[in-house]
N, C-alpha and C positions, 0 to 999 in steps of 0.2 A: 398315148394320150396324156400320160403324166407330165410330159414336158410342156404341155399347154396350160397347166394349172396356174402358174404365176401370171400369165397373160389374162386368163379368165378372171382371176381374183382382181387384177388391176382394172379390167373393164367393168366389173361389177361395182367396185368402189367408186370409179369415176362417174358412173351413171346413177347408182342408188343414193349416194350421199347427197348430191345436189337436189335430186328430186325429193328426198326426205326433208331437207332444209327448206326448200320452197313450200312444201306441203304442210309443214308443222309450225313454221315461224314466219308470220306476215312481215316482220321487220326486215327480212332478208331482201325481199323484192323492192322495198322502198328505201333501202340503204344507199350509200354512196355507190355509184355505178361499178366501182372496181370489184366489189364482192359478187353481185349477180353476174357480172361479166365473166369473172373467173369460173363461176359455177356453170354457166352456159357452155363455156369453152371446154370444161371438163366433161360435160355430157357428150358434146360432139366428139371429143377424143375417145371417150369410152365406146361410142357407137362405131367409130372407125376401127378401133381395136377388135371389137366384137365381129365386125364384118371380115377383117383380115384373118381372124382366128377361125371363123367358120369356113372360109375359103381354103385354108390349109390344114383343116382338122385331121384329115386322113393321111396327110403326107408324113413320111418318116422324118425324124429329126436329122438335120444335117450334122455331119461329124464335127467334132470340136468341143473341147471342154468349156470354153469361155461362154458359149451361147446360153446354156442353162443358168450360169452364174449371172450373166448380164441381165437375163430376163427376170431372175429373182430380185436383183437389185432394183431394176426398173419398177417392178411390182411393189416393192417396199417403198420406193420413192412416191409412187402414185397414192398408195394407201396412206402414207404419212402426210402427204399434201392434203388429202381429203380430211384427215383428222385435224389438221391445223385450221382448215377453213371452217370445219364444224365448231372448233373451239372459238374462233373469232366471230361467229354468228352473234349478232347483238341481242342483248336482253330487250324484249319487246315492251312497248308501252302497255301499262295495265291500269285499270280503274281501281277505285278504293276497295273493291271486293276481290281483287286479284285476277280479274278476267282480262284477257288480252283484248285490246281495243284497236280499231283502225283509224279513229278520228275522235276529236273532242269538240264539244260545242263551246263556242267562244262568244263573248259579248263585248262590244266596244273596241274590237280589234279586227283589222283586216288580215286575213291569213293567205299567204302565198308560198307555194312550195315548188322547188325545182329539183334538179338532180343532185345538187350538192348543198342545199340549204333550205331552211324554213324561215320566212320573214313575217314577223308580227308587228303590224303598224297601227298605232292608235288612230282611231277615226277622227280624233280632234287635232291630229298633227303632232309633230314632235321636233325638238331642237337637240335632243340627245339620242345617241345610239349606243347599243351594247352588242358586240359580237361575242357569242358564247360557244365554247367548246364543250361537248358532252364528255362524260367520263368514259373510260376505256370500255369498249364493247357494250355501250348503252346507246340505243337508237335515239336520234334527235327528237322524235315525237314524244318521248317520255318526259322531256323537259317543258313541253308546250304548256301544260296546265299551270305550272308555277310561273314560268316566264311571261305568260299572257297577262298575269296579274301585275307584273312589272310594267308591261307595255300599256296596260289600261291607265296607268298613272303618268303617261306621257313620254315613254322611251321606246323608240324603234328597236326591236330585238331581232337579231339574226342568229338563228341556231344552226350551226354547221353540221353537215353530214360528213363524218371523217372517213378517209380511206381505210377500209377494213376495221373501222371502229377504233383506230389507234391514232390519236391526234398528232403524235410525234412523227408520223409518216409524212405529214404536211403541216408542220407547226405554223407556217406563215399563211395559212389558208384565209385568215381573217382579212388580209389585205384586199382580196378580190371583193369581199362583202362591203368593205368600206368604200372602195372605188365605185361600187354599183349604187351608192347612196351619197352623191357629192353634195347634196343640199343639207346634210347634217353637219353642223360645225363642231360639235363636242362628242368625242368618242371614248368609250371604255371597252376594254376586252376582258373577258372573264371565262371561267370554266369550272367544272366540277372534277375534283380528283386529278387524274392525269391531264384532263382538259385545262385545268388551271395552270399546270406546269407549262403547257404549250402557250397559253395566253401570256404568261410571264415573259416568254421569249419575245413575243411580238411587242409587248409593252416596253421592254428594255431597248428595242431597236427603232421603234417608230416615234418620230417627233410629234406626230399628230394624234397620238393616243394620250388622253388626259388621265384616265383612271384604270385601275386593275381590280377586278372582282374575283376573289378566290372563295370558292365553295368547297369546304373540306379539302383544302389543297395548300400548296406552298410553292414558292418560286424555284426555278431551276438554278439560277445564279444569284449573285449579290446585287440587290436593288437598293441597298441602304443609302446610297449616295444620290439617288435619283430624286426628281421633283414630282414623281407620280403621286396621285392620290390613290390610296389602296384601302380596301376593306377585306378582311378575312373572316368569313362566317364558318363556324364549325359546330359539330355536335358533340355533346359531352360524353355520349356513349358510343361514339364511332369506333369500330374495331379495325378499320383500314387506314384512315388518317387519324391517328390518335392524338390525344391532348399533348403528349410529349412531342409529336411531330410539329404541331402548331407552335408550341413553345420554342422549339428549336428554330423555327422559321423567323422569329422576331428579329434576330440579329441580321437577317438578310433582307429585311423590309425597311422602308423609310420610317423614321421615328414617329411620324404622325399617323401611322397605320391604325385604322380602327379595327379592333378585334372584338368580334361578337360570338359568344358561345351560346348555342341554343340548348337549354337544359333538357336532358332526356333523349335528344335526337341521335339517330344513327346515320351511317353513310348513305343508305338507300333512300332516306327521307328527302334528299335534295332533288329527287326526280320521282316519277311515277312508273316504276318498273318492277315492283315487288321486292322480295328479299334478295340479299346478295351474299354469296358464300364468304365466310370470314368476318362478317360484320358483327357489331356488338348487339346487345339486347336493349331495345328501346324502353324507356320508362315514361314516355309521353306518347300521345297519338300523332299520327302523320299530319292530320289537318292543323293541329296546334303548332307543330314544328314548322310546317311550311308557311304558316302565317307569320311567324317570327323571321323566317328567312326572307320572305317577300318584303316585309316591313323594313328590315335593315337595308336591303338592296335598293328599294325605292328611295329611301332617305339619302342613301349615298349617291345615287344617280342624280337626284335633284340638287345635290350640293356641288356638282361639277360645274365649272365655268370655262 
């Protein structure tokens, strides 16, 4: 029976880990389809392994030294894969009291969600659009409360659901969102943290992108020679995208870039998903910081032509 232990461990990991993620984190089920799809496939594979193991439980092991080694390696691969999927499970959206939420009440904005994006359309109509990449491993819904306030001021906002919560896996995802809204003549792309890095890739390549919105972020390449309008909004107490990072980015951005530092703000204040490991210590409240973030972004979007 000892020779079955690696297979049993693999089957348990493949079944239990996805069930635990689905049961404890509501952001998993509403994420980009790649993550829940991989988790469902893992459950199916685990059930198949369980069935095969049960069928052969009493059979003696076949001779050969490689079989136990290969089984152990396969088990380690399965367990490692489950650990990786557990790690990329997104930070879920939370309210001001740190309670996980499933939806937010919105006023003056039409809300539409599909498998890969959330679209916030002002009820009064708009001539500006912003495609927004969330930060790494943060669910799209966590940015809705802040970006809805941008939408209320006349900008259609499309918040992307990124594959496995990592925008660089599909950095050009913004293109499909822009193509789905052909009536909007003025576009900006933006993002938080790693999401802003991906947005800078799109902004550097697309002729029909007029602006770049960086929240606690910086560009991947050198945009200093471009004619893009850019705003960089950062927090003075951010422990992940530090003041030094923002200063270093100045040389890679156009000379007219607007830099706005929000006093006392930390990395996690750019969304509603609670605290983030490695972040700094805030010296202001989340509502006050988000008010400044929204105000700077609204003014920037209104200035685009």
